[in-house]
MIFIFI-980474 format. One record per atom (N, C-alpha, C, CB): x negated, y negated, z; residue number from 1. Coordinates in nm, 4 decimals. Glycine has a CB too. Layout:
BEGIN
+----------+----------+----------+-----+
!        X !        Y !        Z !   k !
+----------+----------+----------+-----+
!        X !        Y !        Z ! NUM !
...
+----------+----------+----------+-----+
***
This chain:
BEGIN
+----------+----------+----------+-----+
!        X !        Y !        Z !   k !
+----------+----------+----------+-----+
!   0.4835 !   0.5868 !   1.1620 !   1 !
!   0.6084 !   0.5735 !   1.0793 !   1 !
!   0.7045 !   0.4741 !   1.1952 !   1 !
!   0.6842 !   0.7504 !   1.0346 !   1 !
!   0.7130 !   0.5616 !   1.3926 !   2 !
!   0.7626 !   0.4640 !   1.4574 !   2 !
!   0.7834 !   0.3339 !   1.4063 !   2 !
!   0.7012 !   0.4562 !   1.5475 !   2 !
!   0.6039 !   0.2675 !   1.3947 !   3 !
!   0.6265 !   0.1617 !   1.4168 !   3 !
!   0.6393 !   0.0655 !   1.3052 !   3 !
!   0.5513 !   0.1373 !   1.4945 !   3 !
!   0.6994 !   0.1381 !   1.1747 !   4 !
!   0.6800 !   0.0280 !   1.0632 !   4 !
!   0.8476 !   0.0061 !   1.0906 !   4 !
!   0.6102 !   0.0830 !   0.8750 !   4 !
!   0.8504 !  -0.1204 !   0.9962 !   5 !
!   0.9872 !  -0.1692 !   0.9848 !   5 !
!   1.0889 !  -0.0629 !   0.9102 !   5 !
!   0.9818 !  -0.3072 !   0.9050 !   5 !
!   1.1994 !  -0.1389 !   0.9048 !   6 !
!   1.3158 !  -0.0287 !   0.8784 !   6 !
!   1.3357 !  -0.0161 !   0.6958 !   6 !
!   1.4864 !  -0.0936 !   0.9663 !   6 !
!   1.2799 !  -0.1687 !   0.6899 !   7 !
!   1.2499 !  -0.1084 !   0.4845 !   7 !
!   1.1844 !   0.0258 !   0.4355 !   7 !
!   1.1248 !  -0.2166 !   0.3948 !   7 !
!   1.0558 !   0.0153 !   0.5675 !   8 !
!   0.9422 !   0.0997 !   0.5246 !   8 !
!   0.9945 !   0.2431 !   0.5342 !   8 !
!   0.8088 !   0.0768 !   0.6157 !   8 !
!   1.0688 !   0.2350 !   0.6603 !   9 !
!   1.1254 !   0.3421 !   0.7580 !   9 !
!   1.1766 !   0.4444 !   0.6185 !   9 !
!   1.2753 !   0.2724 !   0.8870 !   9 !
!   1.3177 !   0.3455 !   0.5451 !  10 !
!   1.4031 !   0.3500 !   0.4529 !  10 !
!   1.3364 !   0.4510 !   0.3135 !  10 !
!   1.4372 !   0.1927 !   0.4240 !  10 !
!   1.2149 !   0.3717 !   0.2777 !  11 !
!   1.1841 !   0.4311 !   0.1406 !  11 !
!   1.1371 !   0.5282 !   0.1970 !  11 !
!   1.0949 !   0.3648 !   0.0335 !  11 !
!   1.0560 !   0.5637 !   0.2819 !  12 !
!   0.9986 !   0.7205 !   0.2995 !  12 !
!   1.0786 !   0.8081 !   0.3887 !  12 !
!   0.8502 !   0.7243 !   0.3637 !  12 !
!   1.2222 !   0.7583 !   0.4157 !  13 !
!   1.3298 !   0.8856 !   0.3991 !  13 !
!   1.3467 !   0.8810 !   0.2924 !  13 !
!   1.4612 !   0.8952 !   0.4628 !  13 !
!   1.3961 !   0.8416 !   0.1739 !  14 !
!   1.4466 !   0.8618 !   0.0649 !  14 !
!   1.3244 !   0.8971 !  -0.0090 !  14 !
!   1.5275 !   0.7548 !   0.0182 !  14 !
!   1.2418 !   0.9061 !   0.0475 !  15 !
!   1.0965 !   0.9616 !  -0.0553 !  15 !
!   1.0907 !   1.1214 !  -0.0370 !  15 !
!   0.9153 !   0.8878 !   0.0098 !  15 !
!   1.0989 !   1.0826 !   0.0708 !  16 !
!   1.0587 !   1.2145 !   0.1721 !  16 !
!   1.2173 !   1.3767 !   0.1729 !  16 !
!   1.0453 !   1.1080 !   0.3891 !  16 !
!   1.3465 !   1.3083 !   0.1705 !  17 !
!   1.4690 !   1.3592 !   0.1807 !  17 !
!   1.5397 !   1.3334 !   0.0446 !  17 !
!   1.5391 !   1.3008 !   0.2993 !  17 !
!   1.5175 !   1.2888 !  -0.0235 !  18 !
!   1.6035 !   1.2640 !  -0.1611 !  18 !
!   1.5435 !   1.2532 !  -0.2898 !  18 !
!   1.6750 !   1.1431 !  -0.1556 !  18 !
!   1.4569 !   1.2238 !  -0.3284 !  19 !
!   1.3863 !   1.1918 !  -0.4219 !  19 !
!   1.2746 !   1.3163 !  -0.4853 !  19 !
!   1.3269 !   1.0716 !  -0.3685 !  19 !
!   1.3264 !   1.3989 !  -0.5908 !  20 !
!   1.3298 !   1.5118 !  -0.6805 !  20 !
!   1.1690 !   1.5048 !  -0.6977 !  20 !
!   1.4337 !   1.4952 !  -0.8278 !  20 !
!   1.1304 !   1.4365 !  -0.7478 !  21 !
!   0.9697 !   1.4216 !  -0.7821 !  21 !
!   0.8547 !   1.4529 !  -0.6954 !  21 !
!   0.9418 !   1.2921 !  -0.8091 !  21 !
!   0.9004 !   1.3762 !  -0.4834 !  22 !
!   0.8307 !   1.4192 !  -0.4054 !  22 !
!   0.8338 !   1.5948 !  -0.3877 !  22 !
!   0.8649 !   1.3402 !  -0.2986 !  22 !
!   0.8900 !   1.6632 !  -0.4520 !  23 !
!   0.7800 !   1.8329 !  -0.4544 !  23 !
!   0.6520 !   1.8434 !  -0.5219 !  23 !
!   0.8533 !   1.9652 !  -0.5391 !  23 !
!   0.6482 !   1.7486 !  -0.5996 !  24 !
!   0.5210 !   1.7626 !  -0.6722 !  24 !
!   0.4191 !   1.6487 !  -0.6567 !  24 !
!   0.5508 !   1.7776 !  -0.8146 !  24 !
!   0.4553 !   1.6085 !  -0.5152 !  25 !
!   0.4190 !   1.4795 !  -0.4129 !  25 !
!   0.3382 !   1.5689 !  -0.3044 !  25 !
!   0.5769 !   1.3831 !  -0.3337 !  25 !
!   0.2061 !   1.5041 !  -0.2453 !  26 !
!   0.1543 !   1.4797 !  -0.1144 !  26 !
!   0.0957 !   1.4227 !  -0.0654 !  26 !
!   0.1201 !   1.5266 !  -0.0753 !  26 !
!   0.1365 !   1.4502 !   0.1142 !  27 !
!   0.0583 !   1.2607 !   0.1679 !  27 !
!  -0.0831 !   1.3307 !   0.1698 !  27 !
!   0.1144 !   1.1585 !   0.3856 !  27 !
!  -0.1235 !   1.2321 !   0.1727 !  28 !
!  -0.2920 !   1.2732 !   0.2659 !  28 !
!  -0.3319 !   1.1894 !   0.3254 !  28 !
!  -0.4258 !   1.3051 !   0.1947 !  28 !
!  -0.3944 !   1.1400 !   0.4081 !  29 !
!  -0.4972 !   1.0183 !   0.5069 !  29 !
!  -0.6117 !   1.0816 !   0.5523 !  29 !
!  -0.4250 !   0.9536 !   0.6577 !  29 !
!  -0.7318 !   1.0103 !   0.4798 !  30 !
!  -0.8238 !   1.0255 !   0.5147 !  30 !
!  -0.8898 !   0.9758 !   0.6017 !  30 !
!  -0.8580 !   1.0278 !   0.4551 !  30 !
!  -0.8296 !   0.8224 !   0.6505 !  31 !
!  -0.8678 !   0.7251 !   0.7690 !  31 !
!  -0.9865 !   0.6558 !   0.7228 !  31 !
!  -0.8993 !   0.7997 !   0.9131 !  31 !
!  -0.9929 !   0.6393 !   0.5710 !  32 !
!  -1.0998 !   0.6125 !   0.4660 !  32 !
!  -1.0035 !   0.5535 !   0.3594 !  32 !
!  -1.1932 !   0.7545 !   0.4122 !  32 !
!  -1.0192 !   0.4111 !   0.3633 !  33 !
!  -0.9554 !   0.3663 !   0.2339 !  33 !
!  -1.0068 !   0.3770 !   0.1089 !  33 !
!  -0.9321 !   0.2498 !   0.2374 !  33 !
!  -1.1217 !   0.3546 !   0.1392 !  34 !
!  -1.2161 !   0.3935 !  -0.0106 !  34 !
!  -1.1362 !   0.5101 !  -0.0581 !  34 !
!  -1.4039 !   0.4483 !   0.0123 !  34 !
!  -1.1860 !   0.6104 !   0.0220 !  35 !
!  -1.1765 !   0.7465 !  -0.0261 !  35 !
!  -1.0409 !   0.8446 !  -0.0586 !  35 !
!  -1.2460 !   0.8069 !   0.0663 !  35 !
!  -0.9650 !   0.7260 !  -0.0042 !  36 !
!  -0.7823 !   0.7350 !  -0.0529 !  36 !
!  -0.8093 !   0.7283 !  -0.1557 !  36 !
!  -0.6566 !   0.6267 !  -0.0193 !  36 !
!  -0.8392 !   0.5607 !  -0.1785 !  37 !
!  -0.7856 !   0.5129 !  -0.3041 !  37 !
!  -0.8894 !   0.5581 !  -0.4173 !  37 !
!  -0.7637 !   0.3499 !  -0.2995 !  37 !
!  -0.9589 !   0.6286 !  -0.3940 !  38 !
!  -1.0626 !   0.7139 !  -0.4670 !  38 !
!  -0.9270 !   0.8537 !  -0.5431 !  38 !
!  -1.2165 !   0.7904 !  -0.3155 !  38 !
!  -0.8582 !   0.8755 !  -0.4622 !  39 !
!  -0.8266 !   1.0059 !  -0.4414 !  39 !
!  -0.7238 !   0.9153 !  -0.5792 !  39 !
!  -0.7705 !   1.0912 !  -0.2603 !  39 !
!  -0.6102 !   0.8475 !  -0.5647 !  40 !
!  -0.5128 !   0.7608 !  -0.5714 !  40 !
!  -0.5922 !   0.7626 !  -0.7747 !  40 !
!  -0.5174 !   0.5923 !  -0.4262 !  40 !
!  -0.6954 !   0.7265 !  -0.7667 !  41 !
!  -0.7576 !   0.6579 !  -0.8640 !  41 !
!  -0.7334 !   0.7669 !  -0.9753 !  41 !
!  -0.9124 !   0.6142 !  -0.8294 !  41 !
!  -0.7802 !   0.9113 !  -0.9572 !  42 !
!  -0.8141 !   0.9861 !  -0.9957 !  42 !
!  -0.6917 !   1.0940 !  -1.0289 !  42 !
!  -0.9092 !   1.0044 !  -0.9249 !  42 !
!  -0.6001 !   1.1383 !  -0.9804 !  43 !
!  -0.4180 !   1.1843 !  -0.9338 !  43 !
!  -0.3521 !   1.0887 !  -0.9424 !  43 !
!  -0.3740 !   1.2351 !  -0.7836 !  43 !
!  -0.3447 !   0.9148 !  -0.9323 !  44 !
!  -0.2262 !   0.8740 !  -0.9531 !  44 !
!  -0.1744 !   0.8469 !  -0.8201 !  44 !
!  -0.1519 !   0.9638 !  -1.0304 !  44 !
!  -0.0504 !   0.7803 !  -0.7915 !  45 !
!   0.0332 !   0.7957 !  -0.6876 !  45 !
!  -0.0264 !   0.6584 !  -0.6049 !  45 !
!   0.0224 !   0.9550 !  -0.6118 !  45 !
!   0.0763 !   0.6155 !  -0.4854 !  46 !
!   0.0227 !   0.5299 !  -0.3615 !  46 !
!  -0.0300 !   0.5388 !  -0.2601 !  46 !
!   0.0777 !   0.4827 !  -0.3170 !  46 !
!  -0.1064 !   0.4169 !  -0.2172 !  47 !
!  -0.1903 !   0.3942 !  -0.1411 !  47 !
!  -0.1203 !   0.3115 !   0.0012 !  47 !
!  -0.2938 !   0.3255 !  -0.2244 !  47 !
!  -0.0834 !   0.3188 !   0.0568 !  48 !
!   0.0299 !   0.2545 !   0.1739 !  48 !
!  -0.0636 !   0.2301 !   0.2886 !  48 !
!   0.1712 !   0.3709 !   0.2296 !  48 !
!  -0.0311 !   0.0873 !   0.3316 !  49 !
!  -0.1235 !   0.0679 !   0.4732 !  49 !
!   0.0122 !  -0.0550 !   0.4943 !  49 !
!  -0.3483 !   0.0000 !   0.4607 !  49 !
!   0.1199 !  -0.0636 !   0.5425 !  50 !
!   0.2685 !  -0.1127 !   0.5785 !  50 !
!   0.1696 !  -0.2102 !   0.7482 !  50 !
!   0.4345 !   0.0798 !   0.6199 !  50 !
!   0.2350 !  -0.3227 !   0.7184 !  51 !
!   0.2375 !  -0.4259 !   0.8201 !  51 !
!   0.2848 !  -0.3413 !   0.9372 !  51 !
!   0.3339 !  -0.5566 !   0.7848 !  51 !
!   0.2758 !  -0.3424 !   1.0774 !  52 !
!   0.4127 !  -0.2576 !   1.2106 !  52 !
!   0.3964 !  -0.3328 !   1.3248 !  52 !
!   0.3845 !  -0.0649 !   1.2764 !  52 !
!   0.5013 !  -0.2744 !   1.3818 !  53 !
!   0.5593 !  -0.3956 !   1.4823 !  53 !
!   0.4397 !  -0.3628 !   1.6027 !  53 !
!   0.7613 !  -0.3715 !   1.5477 !  53 !
!   0.3243 !  -0.2688 !   1.6245 !  54 !
!   0.2392 !  -0.3355 !   1.7243 !  54 !
!   0.1587 !  -0.4333 !   1.7157 !  54 !
!   0.1743 !  -0.2695 !   1.7684 !  54 !
!   0.1256 !  -0.5121 !   1.8213 !  55 !
!   0.0979 !  -0.6230 !   1.8458 !  55 !
!  -0.0364 !  -0.6062 !   1.7662 !  55 !
!   0.1056 !  -0.6629 !   1.9923 !  55 !
!  -0.0626 !  -0.7382 !   1.7052 !  56 !
!  -0.1885 !  -0.7701 !   1.6242 !  56 !
!  -0.1757 !  -0.6837 !   1.4791 !  56 !
!  -0.3347 !  -0.7223 !   1.7176 !  56 !
!  -0.0439 !  -0.5822 !   1.4537 !  57 !
!  -0.0866 !  -0.5754 !   1.3103 !  57 !
!   0.0686 !  -0.6262 !   1.2166 !  57 !
!  -0.1487 !  -0.3910 !   1.2730 !  57 !
!   0.1070 !  -0.7264 !   1.2800 !  58 !
!   0.1867 !  -0.7656 !   1.2067 !  58 !
!   0.2000 !  -0.7937 !   1.0423 !  58 !
!   0.1992 !  -0.8434 !   1.2640 !  58 !
!   0.0423 !  -0.8110 !   1.0258 !  59 !
!   0.0352 !  -0.9168 !   0.8764 !  59 !
!  -0.0549 !  -0.7603 !   0.8280 !  59 !
!  -0.0861 !  -1.1379 !   0.8798 !  59 !
!  -0.0238 !  -0.6562 !   0.8641 !  60 !
!  -0.1210 !  -0.5550 !   0.8630 !  60 !
!  -0.2444 !  -0.5638 !   0.8807 !  60 !
!  -0.1199 !  -0.5035 !   0.7750 !  60 !
!  -0.3515 !  -0.4536 !   0.8715 !  61 !
!  -0.4798 !  -0.4520 !   0.9190 !  61 !
!  -0.5286 !  -0.4041 !   0.7668 !  61 !
!  -0.5117 !  -0.3498 !   1.0637 !  61 !
!  -0.5413 !  -0.4058 !   0.7036 !  62 !
!  -0.6438 !  -0.4268 !   0.5390 !  62 !
!  -0.6661 !  -0.5535 !   0.5268 !  62 !
!  -0.5699 !  -0.3843 !   0.3792 !  62 !
!  -0.8348 !  -0.5920 !   0.5544 !  63 !
!  -0.8737 !  -0.7189 !   0.5529 !  63 !
!  -0.8579 !  -0.7395 !   0.3892 !  63 !
!  -1.0252 !  -0.7427 !   0.6241 !  63 !
!  -0.8241 !  -0.8711 !   0.4147 !  64 !
!  -0.8047 !  -0.9509 !   0.2506 !  64 !
!  -0.9171 !  -0.9345 !   0.1555 !  64 !
!  -0.7929 !  -1.1233 !   0.2592 !  64 !
!  -1.0431 !  -0.9992 !   0.2099 !  65 !
!  -1.1578 !  -1.0354 !   0.1433 !  65 !
!  -1.2389 !  -0.9334 !   0.1248 !  65 !
!  -1.2226 !  -1.1303 !   0.2008 !  65 !
!  -1.2493 !  -0.8426 !   0.2325 !  66 !
!  -1.3559 !  -0.7318 !   0.2368 !  66 !
!  -1.2890 !  -0.5891 !   0.2194 !  66 !
!  -1.4378 !  -0.7369 !   0.3805 !  66 !
!  -1.1647 !  -0.5502 !   0.1706 !  67 !
!  -1.0962 !  -0.4411 !   0.1364 !  67 !
!  -0.9966 !  -0.4292 !   0.0474 !  67 !
!  -1.0570 !  -0.4012 !   0.2237 !  67 !
!  -0.8814 !  -0.5356 !   0.0697 !  68 !
!  -0.8055 !  -0.5643 !  -0.0100 !  68 !
!  -0.8215 !  -0.5489 !  -0.1773 !  68 !
!  -0.7888 !  -0.6704 !   0.0310 !  68 !
!  -0.9031 !  -0.7356 !  -0.1405 !  69 !
!  -0.9286 !  -0.7358 !  -0.3055 !  69 !
!  -1.0253 !  -0.6742 !  -0.4120 !  69 !
!  -0.9502 !  -0.8465 !  -0.3323 !  69 !
!  -1.1344 !  -0.6452 !  -0.2762 !  70 !
!  -1.2381 !  -0.5608 !  -0.3971 !  70 !
!  -1.1447 !  -0.4273 !  -0.4568 !  70 !
!  -1.4123 !  -0.4831 !  -0.3069 !  70 !
!  -1.0736 !  -0.3722 !  -0.3938 !  71 !
!  -1.0288 !  -0.2331 !  -0.4348 !  71 !
!  -0.9079 !  -0.2346 !  -0.5338 !  71 !
!  -0.9879 !  -0.1503 !  -0.3060 !  71 !
!  -0.8210 !  -0.3795 !  -0.4753 !  72 !
!  -0.7608 !  -0.4378 !  -0.5732 !  72 !
!  -0.7545 !  -0.4697 !  -0.7354 !  72 !
!  -0.7669 !  -0.5070 !  -0.5321 !  72 !
!  -0.8628 !  -0.5067 !  -0.7092 !  73 !
!  -0.9934 !  -0.5317 !  -0.8712 !  73 !
!  -0.9938 !  -0.4233 !  -0.9372 !  73 !
!  -1.1792 !  -0.5546 !  -0.8450 !  73 !
!  -1.0797 !  -0.3150 !  -0.8411 !  74 !
!  -1.0583 !  -0.2036 !  -0.9255 !  74 !
!  -0.9123 !  -0.1020 !  -0.9446 !  74 !
!  -1.1626 !  -0.1258 !  -0.8810 !  74 !
!  -0.8500 !  -0.0555 !  -0.9007 !  75 !
!  -0.6868 !  -0.0518 !  -0.9063 !  75 !
!  -0.6470 !  -0.0976 !  -1.0085 !  75 !
!  -0.6118 !  -0.1208 !  -0.8097 !  75 !
!  -0.7016 !  -0.2627 !  -1.0397 !  76 !
!  -0.5942 !  -0.3297 !  -1.1486 !  76 !
!  -0.6665 !  -0.2742 !  -1.3043 !  76 !
!  -0.5900 !  -0.5411 !  -1.1328 !  76 !
!  -0.8151 !  -0.3022 !  -1.2913 !  77 !
!  -0.8947 !  -0.2728 !  -1.4231 !  77 !
!  -0.8935 !  -0.1651 !  -1.4107 !  77 !
!  -1.0254 !  -0.3193 !  -1.4544 !  77 !
!  -0.7954 !  -0.0187 !  -1.3845 !  78 !
!  -0.7474 !   0.1287 !  -1.3700 !  78 !
!  -0.6522 !   0.0998 !  -1.4373 !  78 !
!  -0.7162 !   0.2012 !  -1.2356 !  78 !
!  -0.5942 !   0.0474 !  -1.4441 !  79 !
!  -0.3962 !   0.0123 !  -1.5365 !  79 !
!  -0.3033 !   0.0162 !  -1.4126 !  79 !
!  -0.3107 !   0.1832 !  -1.6794 !  79 !
!  -0.4101 !  -0.0195 !  -1.2539 !  80 !
!  -0.2517 !   0.0413 !  -1.1896 !  80 !
!  -0.1875 !  -0.1230 !  -1.0869 !  80 !
!  -0.2945 !   0.2354 !  -1.0341 !  80 !
!  -0.1454 !  -0.0968 !  -1.0148 !  81 !
!  -0.0769 !  -0.2268 !  -0.9852 !  81 !
!  -0.1113 !  -0.2783 !  -0.7865 !  81 !
!   0.1222 !  -0.1877 !  -1.0293 !  81 !
!  -0.1455 !  -0.3897 !  -0.7094 !  82 !
!  -0.1865 !  -0.4188 !  -0.5717 !  82 !
!  -0.0834 !  -0.5169 !  -0.5396 !  82 !
!  -0.3389 !  -0.4728 !  -0.5517 !  82 !
!  -0.0626 !  -0.4487 !  -0.4640 !  83 !
!   0.0472 !  -0.5940 !  -0.3729 !  83 !
!   0.0825 !  -0.6242 !  -0.2181 !  83 !
!   0.2055 !  -0.5800 !  -0.4156 !  83 !
!   0.1137 !  -0.7265 !  -0.1807 !  84 !
!   0.1048 !  -0.7081 !  -0.0319 !  84 !
!   0.2499 !  -0.7981 !  -0.0160 !  84 !
!  -0.0585 !  -0.7756 !   0.0550 !  84 !
!   0.3263 !  -0.6945 !   0.0089 !  85 !
!   0.4699 !  -0.7732 !   0.0628 !  85 !
!   0.5039 !  -0.8015 !  -0.0871 !  85 !
!   0.4555 !  -0.9386 !   0.1825 !  85 !
!   0.5105 !  -0.6982 !  -0.2025 !  86 !
!   0.5560 !  -0.7888 !  -0.3123 !  86 !
!   0.4316 !  -0.8508 !  -0.4227 !  86 !
!   0.6305 !  -0.9157 !  -0.2328 !  86 !
!   0.3935 !  -0.9138 !  -0.3668 !  87 !
!   0.2642 !  -1.0420 !  -0.4236 !  87 !
!   0.1230 !  -0.9634 !  -0.4354 !  87 !
!   0.2323 !  -1.1953 !  -0.2848 !  87 !
!   0.0922 !  -1.0147 !  -0.5570 !  88 !
!  -0.0278 !  -0.9378 !  -0.6440 !  88 !
!  -0.1169 !  -1.0051 !  -0.5080 !  88 !
!  -0.0746 !  -0.9981 !  -0.8540 !  88 !
!  -0.1831 !  -0.8565 !  -0.4751 !  89 !
!  -0.3261 !  -0.9240 !  -0.3663 !  89 !
!  -0.4313 !  -1.0277 !  -0.4271 !  89 !
!  -0.4400 !  -0.7890 !  -0.3166 !  89 !
!  -0.4891 !  -1.0205 !  -0.5926 !  90 !
!  -0.5656 !  -1.0864 !  -0.6087 !  90 !
!  -0.5351 !  -1.2536 !  -0.6100 !  90 !
!  -0.6103 !  -1.0299 !  -0.7033 !  90 !
!  -0.3793 !  -1.2112 !  -0.6673 !  91 !
!  -0.3221 !  -1.3991 !  -0.5847 !  91 !
!  -0.3312 !  -1.4738 !  -0.4775 !  91 !
!  -0.2031 !  -1.4252 !  -0.5608 !  91 !
!  -0.3262 !  -1.3989 !  -0.3747 !  92 !
!  -0.3496 !  -1.4469 !  -0.2506 !  92 !
!  -0.4558 !  -1.5549 !  -0.1847 !  92 !
!  -0.3653 !  -1.3479 !  -0.2008 !  92 !
!  -0.4241 !  -1.6293 !  -0.1774 !  93 !
!  -0.5750 !  -1.7244 !  -0.1100 !  93 !
!  -0.5996 !  -1.7338 !   0.0409 !  93 !
!  -0.5674 !  -1.8965 !  -0.1479 !  93 !
!  -0.7124 !  -1.6848 !   0.0737 !  94 !
!  -0.7837 !  -1.6343 !   0.1856 !  94 !
!  -0.7006 !  -1.7860 !   0.2597 !  94 !
!  -0.9898 !  -1.6087 !   0.1705 !  94 !
!  -0.6768 !  -1.7660 !   0.3947 !  95 !
!  -0.6930 !  -1.8314 !   0.4866 !  95 !
!  -0.7330 !  -1.8233 !   0.6126 !  95 !
!  -0.6283 !  -1.8633 !   0.4867 !  95 !
!  -0.8444 !  -1.7379 !   0.6430 !  96 !
!  -0.8960 !  -1.7200 !   0.7041 !  96 !
!  -1.0029 !  -1.6263 !   0.6784 !  96 !
!  -0.8313 !  -1.7146 !   0.7698 !  96 !
!  -1.1219 !  -1.6478 !   0.7605 !  97 !
!  -1.2800 !  -1.5207 !   0.6759 !  97 !
!  -1.2153 !  -1.3323 !   0.7039 !  97 !
!  -1.5184 !  -1.5443 !   0.8341 !  97 !
!  -1.1557 !  -1.3136 !   0.7862 !  98 !
!  -1.1072 !  -1.2037 !   0.8338 !  98 !
!  -0.9494 !  -1.1635 !   0.8604 !  98 !
!  -1.1709 !  -1.1992 !   0.9361 !  98 !
!  -0.8386 !  -1.2405 !   0.7687 !  99 !
!  -0.7220 !  -1.2288 !   0.7240 !  99 !
!  -0.6844 !  -1.1109 !   0.6453 !  99 !
!  -0.7013 !  -1.3296 !   0.6637 !  99 !
!  -0.5811 !  -1.0353 !   0.7779 ! 100 !
!  -0.5341 !  -0.9281 !   0.7222 ! 100 !
!  -0.3755 !  -0.9464 !   0.6404 ! 100 !
!  -0.5361 !  -0.8282 !   0.8389 ! 100 !
!  -0.3827 !  -0.7869 !   0.5961 ! 101 !
!  -0.2535 !  -0.8403 !   0.4505 ! 101 !
!  -0.2237 !  -0.6734 !   0.5562 ! 101 !
!  -0.3050 !  -0.8560 !   0.1757 ! 101 !
!  -0.1246 !  -0.6383 !   0.4853 ! 102 !
!  -0.0358 !  -0.5137 !   0.4368 ! 102 !
!  -0.0259 !  -0.5046 !   0.2885 ! 102 !
!   0.1144 !  -0.5219 !   0.4918 ! 102 !
!  -0.0768 !  -0.3585 !   0.2783 ! 103 !
!  -0.1492 !  -0.3103 !   0.1050 ! 103 !
!  -0.0276 !  -0.1966 !   0.0550 ! 103 !
!  -0.3569 !  -0.2004 !   0.1157 ! 103 !
!  -0.0355 !  -0.2308 !  -0.1028 ! 104 !
!   0.0836 !  -0.1070 !  -0.1448 ! 104 !
!  -0.0075 !  -0.1334 !  -0.2557 ! 104 !
!   0.2870 !  -0.1217 !  -0.1562 ! 104 !
!  -0.0942 !  -0.0398 !  -0.2993 ! 105 !
!  -0.1634 !  -0.0163 !  -0.4504 ! 105 !
!  -0.1835 !   0.0920 !  -0.5365 ! 105 !
!  -0.2753 !  -0.0446 !  -0.4489 ! 105 !
!  -0.1414 !   0.1341 !  -0.6304 ! 106 !
!  -0.1933 !   0.2200 !  -0.6806 ! 106 !
!  -0.0751 !   0.2525 !  -0.8402 ! 106 !
!  -0.2162 !   0.3341 !  -0.5539 ! 106 !
!  -0.0902 !   0.3609 !  -0.8654 ! 107 !
!   0.0341 !   0.3917 !  -0.9935 ! 107 !
!   0.1549 !   0.2947 !  -1.0391 ! 107 !
!   0.1200 !   0.5189 !  -0.9498 ! 107 !
!   0.1460 !   0.2422 !  -1.1255 ! 108 !
!   0.2652 !   0.1271 !  -1.1493 ! 108 !
!   0.3836 !   0.1496 !  -1.1566 ! 108 !
!   0.2609 !   0.0610 !  -1.2539 ! 108 !
!   0.4601 !   0.2798 !  -1.1351 ! 109 !
!   0.5884 !   0.3112 !  -1.0494 ! 109 !
!   0.6369 !   0.3040 !  -0.9540 ! 109 !
!   0.6140 !   0.3801 !  -1.0379 ! 109 !
!   0.5237 !   0.4071 !  -0.8785 ! 110 !
!   0.5248 !   0.3809 !  -0.7215 ! 110 !
!   0.5228 !   0.2700 !  -0.6433 ! 110 !
!   0.4371 !   0.4283 !  -0.6735 ! 110 !
!   0.3997 !   0.2133 !  -0.6762 ! 111 !
!   0.4060 !   0.0246 !  -0.5931 ! 111 !
!   0.5269 !   0.0478 !  -0.6487 ! 111 !
!   0.2942 !  -0.1557 !  -0.6498 ! 111 !
!   0.5746 !  -0.0563 !  -0.7773 ! 112 !
!   0.7139 !  -0.1462 !  -0.7464 ! 112 !
!   0.8295 !  -0.0524 !  -0.7157 ! 112 !
!   0.7635 !  -0.2440 !  -0.8821 ! 112 !
!   0.8592 !   0.0710 !  -0.7251 ! 113 !
!   0.9679 !   0.1708 !  -0.6223 ! 113 !
!   0.9140 !   0.0764 !  -0.4792 ! 113 !
!   0.9190 !   0.4015 !  -0.6128 ! 113 !
!   0.8114 !   0.0880 !  -0.4382 ! 114 !
!   0.8200 !   0.0242 !  -0.2701 ! 114 !
!   0.8372 !  -0.0969 !  -0.3009 ! 114 !
!   0.6855 !   0.0349 !  -0.1584 ! 114 !
!   0.7713 !  -0.1601 !  -0.3527 ! 115 !
!   0.8064 !  -0.3213 !  -0.3272 ! 115 !
!   0.9528 !  -0.3514 !  -0.3645 ! 115 !
!   0.7077 !  -0.4260 !  -0.4238 ! 115 !
!   1.0045 !  -0.2658 !  -0.4553 ! 116 !
!   1.1925 !  -0.2981 !  -0.4353 ! 116 !
!   1.2630 !  -0.2306 !  -0.3722 ! 116 !
!   1.2810 !  -0.2921 !  -0.5453 ! 116 !
!   1.1854 !  -0.1151 !  -0.2419 ! 117 !
!   1.2773 !  -0.0945 !  -0.1302 ! 117 !
!   1.2513 !  -0.1765 !  -0.0814 ! 117 !
!   1.2843 !   0.0044 !  -0.0523 ! 117 !
!   1.1226 !  -0.2590 !  -0.0800 ! 118 !
!   1.1000 !  -0.3563 !   0.0756 ! 118 !
!   1.1462 !  -0.4856 !   0.0865 ! 118 !
!   0.9511 !  -0.3850 !   0.1150 ! 118 !
!   1.1669 !  -0.5140 !  -0.0484 ! 119 !
!   1.1790 !  -0.6850 !  -0.0733 ! 119 !
!   1.3423 !  -0.6885 !  -0.0921 ! 119 !
!   1.0794 !  -0.7579 !  -0.2396 ! 119 !
+----------+----------+----------+-----+
***
């Protein structure tokens, strides 16, 4: 949290302290994107891995070609959204083999709510 940019911190502050629906929600982090996204596909919600202020993470940590694109395809085919800074992940043309991107994917409403908060 402390390394995230201010709009992402504000988003989480609103979610944690002012959102009535948060009481129905929970936070999970399994340290495995596939497992976390599986949970999102089964239960709905938001998978978020934003860029942060640490050196090397300013463009995110999730690799576009091997992680973000395959899971974005699954999420979109299940009826959800997958974005990177508000741009559809599957529309991002790779600029390098190991390009990294920030990721927000999951159910439509939470992804849109996050994108509106940070953009």
